[in-house]
C-alpha positions, 0 to 999 in steps of 0.5 A, spaced: 377 314 395 373 311 389 373 304 392 371 306 399 365 310 396 363 304 392 364 300 398 360 304 403 354 305 398 354 298 395 350 293 400 350 288 395 358 288 394 359 285 401 365 288 402 364 290 409 359 285 411 356 279 407 348 279 406 343 275 402 343 278 395 338 272 392 331 271 395 331 265 400 324 263 399 325 260 392 320 265 389 321 273 388 321 276 394 318 283 395 321 287 401 318 294 403 322 299 407 321 305 412 314 303 415 309 301 418 305 307 415 298 309 417 295 309 410 300 305 405 302 299 409 295 297 410 293 298 402 299 294 401 297 288 406 290 288 402 294 287 395 298 282 398 293 278 401 288 278 395 294 276 391 296 271 396 303 273 396 308 274 402 313 279 403 318 282 408 317 289 411 323 292 414 320 296 419 323 303 423 323 302 430 319 308 432 314 307 427 313 300 430 312 304 437 307 309 433 303 303 429 304 297 433 297 294 430 300 295 423 306 291 425 302 286 429 297 285 422 304 284 418 306 278 422 298 275 423 298 275 415 304 271 415 309 276 412 316 277 415 318 283 419 325 285 419 329 291 423 331 297 419 334 301 425 330 305 430 330 312 427 333 311 420 337 318 420 343 320 416 347 321 422 346 314 424 351 312 418 356 315 422 355 312 429 360 308 432 359 300 433 356 301 440 351 306 438 349 303 432 348 296 435 343 300 440 339 302 434 338 295 432 337 292 439 332 298 440 328 296 434 328 288 435 326 289 442 320 294 440 318 289 434 318 283 439 314 287 444 309 289 439 308 282 435 311 277 439 316 275 434 324 276 434 327 279 428 331 275 423 333 280 418 336 287 418 337 292 412 341 298 414 338 305 412 340 307 405 343 301 404 350 304 407 355 299 410 361 301 413 366 297 419 362 300 425 355 298 422 358 291 420 361 290 427 354 292 430 350 287 425 354 281 427 354 282 434 346 283 434 345 276 431 341 279 425 342 277 418 344 282 413 339 282 407 340 287 400 336 287 394 337 285 387 332 289 384 331 297 386 325 300 384 327 307 386 320 308 388 321 314 393 324 318 387 320 315 381 315 320 378 310 315 376 307 308 378 309 306 371 316 307 372 316 303 378 312 297 375 317 297 369 323 297 374 319 291 378 318 287 372 325 288 369 329 282 370 324 279 375 325 272 377 325 267 382 332 270 385 329 277 386 329 281 392 325 287 390 326 293 394 320 298 395 317 302 400 311 302 404 310 309 405 309 311 398 302 312 394 305 310 387 308 304 390 301 302 391 299 303 384 305 300 381 303 294 385 296 294 383 298 294 376 303 288 377 298 284 380 293 285 375 297 283 370 299 276 373 
């Protein structure tokens, strides 16, 4: 039972489906989940532009539908956009493969409609994988991407904590998991770029 729980919650283990666990860019890669957000995505995009850094935004389909102009800005400014399911609900982790594939495909379609760009990468909500999710991702044609630095920015009490988690172990292989839905993440990024 312990192994099964580990397998479900350890996306990096690749037990159900292999995914990218090291930056494919040759440099560290900042990734942002759960947007686009009407306030904080723009602030993060401003910081990335000022510092000439490209990132990968794993967007929720329903948020892209609400804020297509932000999805277009992500792409227009040279960032990559990835698929993070349509609804990002806990119950999606219990869906069968066909239901989960619909979550993926609806998001891919929504992103393509908004931006003209087809997704390459997928990241499951909460980093949860299981056989049904693995089947759905494989049949979608997308590549799973994990991370190797997790900032826990959605639960951190201060931006300093997030900043310290970003820089600890940061190297050219790093895929850093953050969220563009959090004001503390914006503050941590300001600190990061001010020290570069």
